[in-house]
C-alpha positions in Angstrom: -30.1 -26.4 51.3 -28.0 -24.4 49.0 -26.7 -21.5 50.8 -27.5 -18.4 49.0 -24.6 -16.6 46.8 -22.6 -13.7 49.2 -23.4 -10.6 47.4 -21.3 -7.1 47.0 -24.5 -5.6 48.9 -24.0 -8.2 51.9 -20.1 -7.2 52.1 -21.2 -3.6 52.0 -23.6 -4.0 54.9 -21.4 -6.3 56.7 -18.4 -3.5 56.5 -20.5 -0.7 57.2 -20.1 1.0 53.9 -21.9 2.0 50.9 -22.0 -0.3 48.1 -20.2 1.8 45.7 -17.3 2.2 48.5 -17.2 -1.8 49.0 -16.9 -1.9 44.9 -14.0 0.4 44.9 -12.2 -1.4 47.7 -12.3 -4.6 46.1 -11.5 -3.3 42.7 -7.3 -2.7 42.4 -7.6 -0.2 39.9 -9.7 2.2 42.3 -8.9 1.2 45.5 -6.6 4.3 45.9 -9.7 6.4 46.1 -10.4 5.0 49.3 -8.7 5.2 52.8 -6.1 2.6 53.4 -8.4 1.1 56.9 -11.6 1.2 54.9 -9.9 -1.0 51.9 -8.7 -3.2 54.5 -11.9 -3.6 56.5 -13.9 -4.1 53.4 -11.5 -6.6 52.2 -11.6 -8.8 55.3 -15.2 -8.8 55.5 -15.6 -10.2 51.9 -12.7 -13.0 52.8 -14.7 -14.3 55.8 -17.7 -14.2 53.8 -16.2 -15.9 51.0 -17.0 -13.1 48.5 -16.8 -13.8 44.8 -17.2 -11.0 42.4 -19.2 -11.7 39.4 -16.9 -10.7 36.6 -19.8 -11.3 33.8 -22.3 -9.0 35.6 -19.5 -6.4 36.1 -18.1 -6.8 32.4 -22.0 -5.7 31.3 -22.2 -3.0 33.7 -19.1 -1.3 32.9 -18.5 -2.6 29.5 -14.9 -3.8 30.7 -13.9 -7.0 31.2 -10.2 -6.3 32.9 -8.6 -8.9 30.5 -6.5 -8.6 27.9 -5.9 -11.1 24.8 -2.8 -12.7 23.8 -2.7 -14.3 20.4 0.3 -16.3 19.4 0.8 -18.3 15.9 2.2 -21.5 17.3 2.0 -23.2 20.5 4.9 -25.2 20.2 7.4 -22.6 19.7 9.6 -22.3 22.5 9.9 -18.7 21.8 6.3 -17.9 23.2 6.2 -19.2 26.7 8.4 -16.5 27.9 6.4 -13.7 25.9 3.6 -15.1 27.7 4.9 -15.2 31.1 6.0 -11.6 30.5 2.7 -10.2 29.6 1.0 -12.5 32.3 3.4 -10.7 35.0 2.6 -7.4 34.1 -1.3 -7.6 33.4 -1.8 -9.4 36.4 0.2 -6.6 38.5 -2.0 -4.2 37.2 -5.6 -5.8 37.8 -6.3 -7.5 34.6 -6.0 -11.2 33.4 -4.8 -12.7 30.2 -6.9 -14.7 27.7 -4.4 -16.8 25.3 -5.3 -18.5 21.9 -3.1 -19.8 18.9 -4.1 -19.5 15.3 -1.8 -22.3 14.4 0.0 -20.0 11.7 -3.5 -20.1 9.9 -4.6 -16.9 7.8 -7.9 -18.3 7.7 -8.2 -18.8 11.7 -6.5 -15.3 11.9 -9.2 -13.0 12.0 -11.8 -15.7 13.5 -9.8 -15.7 16.7 -9.7 -12.0 17.0 -13.2 -11.6 16.6 -13.6 -14.4 19.0 -11.5 -12.7 21.7 -13.2 -9.4 21.1 -16.7 -11.0 21.7 -15.6 -12.0 24.9 -14.9 -8.1 25.8 -11.4 -8.3 25.9 -10.0 -4.4 26.9 -7.1 -4.9 24.4 -5.1 -7.2 22.1 -1.5 -8.1 22.2 -0.6 -9.8 18.6 2.4 -12.0 17.8 0.6 -13.3 14.8 0.1 -10.2 12.7 1.3 -10.3 9.0 2.6 -7.6 6.7 -0.3 -6.5 5.1 -2.9 -7.8 7.9 -6.5 -6.6 7.3 -7.6 -7.1 11.0 -4.8 -4.3 12.0 -6.6 -2.1 9.6 -10.1 -3.1 11.1 -9.1 -3.1 14.8 -7.8 0.6 14.1 -11.2 1.8 12.5 -12.9 0.1 15.6 -10.6 2.1 18.1 -9.4 -1.1 19.6 -6.2 -1.0 21.4 -4.1 -3.1 20.0 0.2 -3.8 20.4 2.4 -5.7 18.3 5.1 -8.2 19.5 7.4 -10.1 17.6 6.0 -8.2 14.6 5.9 -4.8 13.4 3.4 -3.1 10.8 5.5 -1.4 8.0 2.1 1.1 7.6 2.7 2.1 11.4 -1.0 1.4 12.0 0.1 0.1 15.6 2.9 0.1 18.0 4.9 -3.0 18.1 7.8 -4.1 20.4 10.5 -5.9 18.5 13.9 -6.7 18.6 16.6 -5.4 16.3 16.5 -8.2 13.9 19.0 -7.0 11.2 21.4 -6.6 14.1 21.1 -10.1 15.0 21.5 -11.8 11.9 24.5 -9.3 11.5 26.0 -10.5 14.8 25.5 -14.0 13.2 27.2 -13.4 9.9 30.1 -11.5 11.5 30.4 -14.5 14.0 30.9 -16.8 11.3 33.1 -14.3 9.1 35.3 -14.6 12.1 35.6 -18.0 12.1 36.9 -17.8 8.2 33.7 -18.6 6.8 33.1 -17.1 3.3 30.5 -19.3 1.4 27.6 -18.7 3.7 23.9 -19.3 2.8 20.7 -18.6 4.4 17.2 -20.2 5.3 14.8 -17.1 5.9 11.5 -17.1 7.5 8.1 -16.5 5.7 8.3 -13.2 4.1 4.7 -12.1 4.5 5.8 -11.5 8.0 8.0 -8.7 9.1 10.9 -10.8 11.0 11.4 -13.0 7.6 11.7 -10.0 5.8 13.5 -8.0 8.0 15.9 -10.9 8.7 16.6 -11.5 5.0 17.3 -7.8 4.6 19.8 -7.9 7.6 21.6 -10.9 5.9 21.8 -9.2 2.9 23.3 -6.1 4.2 25.7 -7.9 6.5 27.3 -10.2 3.7 27.6 -6.8 2.1 29.5 -5.4 4.5 31.9 -8.1 4.5 32.7 -7.6 0.9 30.5 -11.3 0.2 28.1 -11.8 -2.7 25.0 -13.4 -2.1 23.4 -15.2 -5.1 19.8 -16.1 -5.3 21.1 -19.8 -5.0 22.2 -18.7 -1.6 19.2 -18.1 0.0 16.1 -20.9 0.6 12.9 -19.2 2.1 10.9 -21.6 4.2 7.3 -21.6 4.0 6.8 -21.3 7.8 8.8 -21.2 11.0 8.5 -24.8 11.8 11.0 -27.8 12.4 9.5 -29.5 9.2 9.8 -26.6 6.8 12.9 -26.0 8.2 14.2 -29.4 7.1 12.6 -29.0 4.0 14.2 -25.9 3.0 17.8 -27.3 4.4 17.0 -30.1 1.6 15.9 -27.9 -1.4 19.5 -25.6 -0.5 21.8 -28.6 -1.0 19.5 -30.4 -3.7 20.7 -27.3 -5.5 24.5 -28.9 -4.8 25.0 -26.2 -2.9 27.9 -27.2 -0.2 28.2 -23.5 2.0 30.2 -23.9 5.0 27.8 -22.3 6.8 24.2 -21.4 7.1 22.4 -18.4 8.9 19.2 -19.4 10.0 15.9 -17.2 10.6 14.9 -18.7 13.5 15.8 -21.4 16.1 13.0 -23.9 14.6 14.2 -24.0 11.1 18.0 -24.5 12.8 16.6 -27.4 14.4 15.0 -28.7 11.1 18.2 -28.0 9.4 19.6 -31.4 11.3 16.7 -33.0 10.3 17.0 -32.8 6.6 18.6 -36.1 5.2 21.0 -34.0 2.6 22.9 -32.5 5.7 23.4 -35.5 8.0 26.9 -36.7 8.3 26.4 -39.4 6.6 24.8 -38.5 3.6 27.5 -35.7 2.8 30.5 -36.7 0.5 32.8 -34.3 3.2 32.9 -35.3 6.7 35.2 -32.6 7.8 32.8 -30.0 6.1 29.9 -31.7 7.9 31.5 -31.6 11.0 32.1 -28.0 10.9 28.8 -27.3 10.2 27.5 -29.2 13.1 29.9 -27.7 15.5 30.2 -24.0 14.4 28.3 -22.7 11.4 24.9 -23.6 11.9 23.6 -20.0 13.1 20.1 -19.9 14.2 18.7 -16.3 14.9 18.4 -16.3 19.0 20.9 -19.4 19.4 24.6 -19.3 20.8 26.7 -21.8 19.4 29.2 -23.1 21.4 32.6 -24.9 20.9 31.1 -28.1 22.9 28.7 -28.2 19.9 25.8 -27.4 22.1 23.0 -24.8 21.4 22.0 -22.5 24.2 19.2 -20.2 23.7 20.3 -16.6 24.5 16.5 -14.8 24.1 15.1 -12.3 26.2 11.5 -12.5 25.0 9.9 -12.1 28.7 11.6 -8.7 28.7 9.9 -7.6 25.1 6.7 -9.0 26.3 6.8 -6.9 29.8 7.3 -3.7 27.4 4.3 -4.7 25.5 1.5 -5.5 28.4 1.7 -2.0 29.8 1.2 -0.5 26.5 -2.1 -2.5 25.5 -3.6 -1.1 28.4 -4.8 2.1 26.9 -2.9 1.8 24.1 -2.9 3.9 20.9 -2.7 2.5 17.2 0.5 5.4 17.0 2.7 3.0 15.2 5.6 3.3 17.5 8.3 0.8 17.9 9.9 -0.2 20.9 13.1 -2.6 20.7 14.7 -5.0 22.9 17.6 -7.0 22.8 19.3 -8.1 19.2 18.4 -11.9 20.7 15.0 -11.3 22.0 13.1 -13.5 19.9 13.4 -16.9 18.0 10.1 -16.7 16.0 
């Protein structure tokens, strides 16, 4: 015969308290309203009875799920595991869980995935996917749904954002290359419908001008997406224009890796081995990557820190348009 499921009423009766007291004692957000000895007694009884709270029923009653939705564009991008880990660290500590989804860099899926999360009654959203003119942000604001953007920002100030200093990060890359003696520097930029692509391109142009270096149109190639494949295509297009720069500043790590895949950038495909040797060892700079003299690239990102800022802001966040900056190398997407 199947054992009947233990209810909160059973726990309260066994602990000798009212049902509402048992409920508060078992909820990390309300247990402070109960004395410590009662909390411990109720929880001890719950463990002995193997009580499991019915989150679905609780959500229907309170219209809250104690869950936060985290939407990322790409599960394969190495920048996002640190963001996910940072969010989870905070939300679990605050008594929440996270629901993770990816829109796979698809504008068609973007709004659909957001609506799917909201249908699961998430209490707020952390978005690492929004575009510059994202209608979903306007919709969230009109519905008063708490949302925070991470690694993206909204130029219209419709929601808060946690971002790295993209312009400063790119400026440091340009400064490093100039210090090595490079003057013929090109840029492979990110998509211009994303704040990171726009800001990093702007940072590159400004940094070059600060060093009295010109940036002709042919010195810039914009990638269709932040992917290794599009990095390779952009690099191939840059070199197909008979450009042979001694250095390239790349908008993110995946695009930088794609540069190594481009046939026109390989050592055996270049007319000058010396130039390509310098390119591979010193002069291919991806945002968030630290190049070393041994030819190895090591990431110096701290997306975890940025996401730890984003998570608590989602809880009860207002769509105020405030921005919070992390370090210059806080992200690579």
